[in-house]
C-alpha positions as CSV (number, residue, x, y, z in Angstrom):
1,X,54.0,72.8,42.3
2,X,50.8,74.6,41.8
3,X,48.4,74.0,38.8
4,X,46.3,76.3,37.1
5,X,42.7,75.7,36.8
6,X,43.0,75.1,33.2
7,X,45.6,72.6,33.8
8,X,43.7,70.8,36.4
9,X,40.5,70.8,34.2
10,X,42.7,69.3,31.3
11,X,44.0,66.6,33.7
12,X,40.4,65.8,34.8
13,X,39.3,65.7,31.2
14,X,42.3,63.4,30.2
15,X,41.4,61.1,33.2
16,X,37.7,60.7,32.1
17,X,39.0,60.2,28.4
18,X,41.2,57.5,29.7
19,X,38.7,55.8,31.7
20,X,36.3,55.9,28.9
21,X,39.1,54.5,26.5
22,X,39.7,51.5,29.0
23,X,35.8,50.9,29.4
24,X,35.4,50.8,25.7
25,X,38.3,48.6,25.4
26,X,36.9,46.1,27.8
27,X,33.5,46.1,26.0
28,X,35.3,45.2,22.8
29,X,37.2,42.7,24.5
30,X,34.3,41.1,26.1
31,X,32.3,41.1,22.7
32,X,35.2,39.5,20.9
33,X,35.4,36.7,23.5
34,X,31.7,36.3,23.1
35,X,31.8,35.8,19.3
36,X,34.8,33.5,19.8
37,X,32.6,31.4,22.2
38,X,29.7,31.4,19.7
39,X,32.1,30.5,16.7
40,X,33.6,27.7,18.7
41,X,30.0,26.5,19.3
42,X,29.0,26.7,15.7
43,X,32.1,25.2,14.5
44,X,31.5,22.3,16.9
45,X,27.6,21.8,15.6
46,X,29.0,21.9,12.2
47,X,31.4,19.2,12.6
48,X,28.9,17.1,14.3
49,X,26.4,17.8,11.5
50,X,29.0,16.8,8.8
51,X,29.8,13.7,10.5
52,X,26.3,12.8,10.8
53,X,25.9,13.5,7.1
54,X,28.8,11.3,6.3
55,X,27.4,8.6,8.3
56,X,24.0,9.0,6.6
57,X,25.6,8.8,3.2
58,X,27.6,5.7,4.0
59,X,24.3,3.9,5.4
60,X,22.7,5.0,2.3
61,X,25.4,3.5,0.1
62,X,25.4,0.3,2.0
63,X,21.6,-0.1,1.6
64,X,22.0,0.8,-2.2
65,X,24.3,-2.0,-2.4
66,X,22.3,-4.3,-0.5
67,X,19.1,-3.6,-2.7
68,X,21.1,-3.9,-5.8
69,X,22.6,-7.3,-4.5
70,X,18.9,-8.4,-3.8
71,X,17.7,-7.5,-7.2
72,X,20.6,-9.3,-8.9
73,X,19.7,-12.4,-6.8
74,X,16.0,-12.2,-7.7
75,X,17.0,-12.0,-11.4
76,X,19.1,-15.1,-11.0
77,X,16.2,-17.1,-9.3
78,X,13.8,-15.7,-12.0
79,X,16.0,-17.0,-14.7
């Protein structure tokens, strides 16, 4: 089977477009994977920050209770 010059050019153009489409898809997949990794890192950092915040709030509540207890005892000694 002999292909005409137009058919050969169209075939070559189709191959170029196909290769370009695959290259673009690979770029998108790579970018998506990079974004996913960054999101996972940010999620991990956020979870750590939230845990630290809860710990600090718990410590603050404990200190506030101790302070109130100490003030109450001081008032009892003064009376």
